[in-house]
C-alpha angles and dihedrals in degrees: 000000000000090000089058091052093049093048091051096046098094092051091049095048094049092052098042105078118115117238109247137179115209122229129207105250135167115272114285092003105174131194120199108205093182117060127125138217124209107188119188093252090058095047090050092048090055091050092047089051091058103258108158120266115205121182090342096310125107118225128210123188087356092300127116113247105227127227114264141181133165096247092054090048092056090045089052091053089056093050091046092048088236114153098192135010134191112223126218139162115252126226134334089031106182097315090109084075093055089120089061109042095179091054091048091050092048093050092047091050093049093049093046090052090050090050089051090053089053091052090051092052092049106021095164095044106041139045131178135240110200118250104224123206097222143184083052099080100195093050089047093053091050093049095047091053090047093050096045100038104032106024094032094219120184093240148317133286120219135168134231087248137002110219088321098322101119131207105265096042106131094228085073093058094102089058091049091046091056093046091047092052089054096045083233127185113231129194112206114201121192119250132192112290115275091230127049136174109127118103098232123165103215136083115263095240090061096073111336094069094062089053092046089064088053092049091053095049092042093050093047088051097051096043089045090232092133092046090052095051107040098151092077117096105218125195122196118192131227093040089296094306109248095347099105088058097042104035097095092044091052092045092049095050092043088063090068115098095236091049098050106290091239127166110260097219092046090052093051091047089052090055089047090056091071126088121229131202129217099234110139088346107089101114121120091249094051096043092043092052092049095046096045095043095051096035097239145001102281091104095054126093132173120264131167106180088218127203095018085057103050123244097251087062100039091047088067097042097102093046090048092049094052096041098043093041093044087221122173124228094269092050092049089051089059093047095044099048122330097075091048092047089054091062100032106061089167090067092049089051093045092056096034092232114182123219118254 
């Protein structure tokens, strides 16, 4: 089967590039699609829910939740040379309140309103990605409409799974139908695996998160959820996690009758229809795999994962991306802004950018 995937690779790569329309932007204009907020009400909600507190810091998925405030966030943008950043809440979102849907919906609404206030204080620096109270579908639909129609957010934030309900599960189809009807842009952050049992001594973000992105894409492939809702622009962080290394394997096996009987090229083209950010994935190996696999840089956008990735690291992210990827000026222009602008029309409108 691997020979089939290799033989088909050139056809796949040539057909995979996203269609983009360049905008006239200031020199080195950079958009960070992957930055997080941690307001006090969210930190307290995690503590109240029983997440462990060690030496004054709360931990989620085995990872220390960093300190955060709005002033520091803006200062970080300046150090990173980022002109504009979309804000989202990292895992677990509000899915830890899945047993209490009204509480989850209330917390999501309060955080979205806070995020809106931040965008009003810094309208040309910050945009919002809606925090959605899934797995409760009706509450999620209400919140998405509120964020897009009332708060005018740039997009929507989802997770690879919501307390074990994975992307691709058909009960989420109404959410995808709404997002599809809006041509929405969705940022899918990994979350802790929905199933656990192994006694492993490492935090989930270390290695489980990259595979969570694969699980989400794989599940949406096999349930045909992605194929049924193609008008959604979907971003996965960390250069798609392990996907560049597993895509041909997944596509090969999915051709088998018991695994879906799907067309190999169509599967690879579906994977190529996603957008991937550079957060924690700016080594030469990672960037080389992404560029060669997708035949170019039109699928790549800038992400920092600030503040979960500390400022001394994120401050060097653009330099690392360009140096390790050996990208020219035109390619960096796509990665820094043009690719993001092609899927975030709200940002284009906000700045009044004209097409080239």
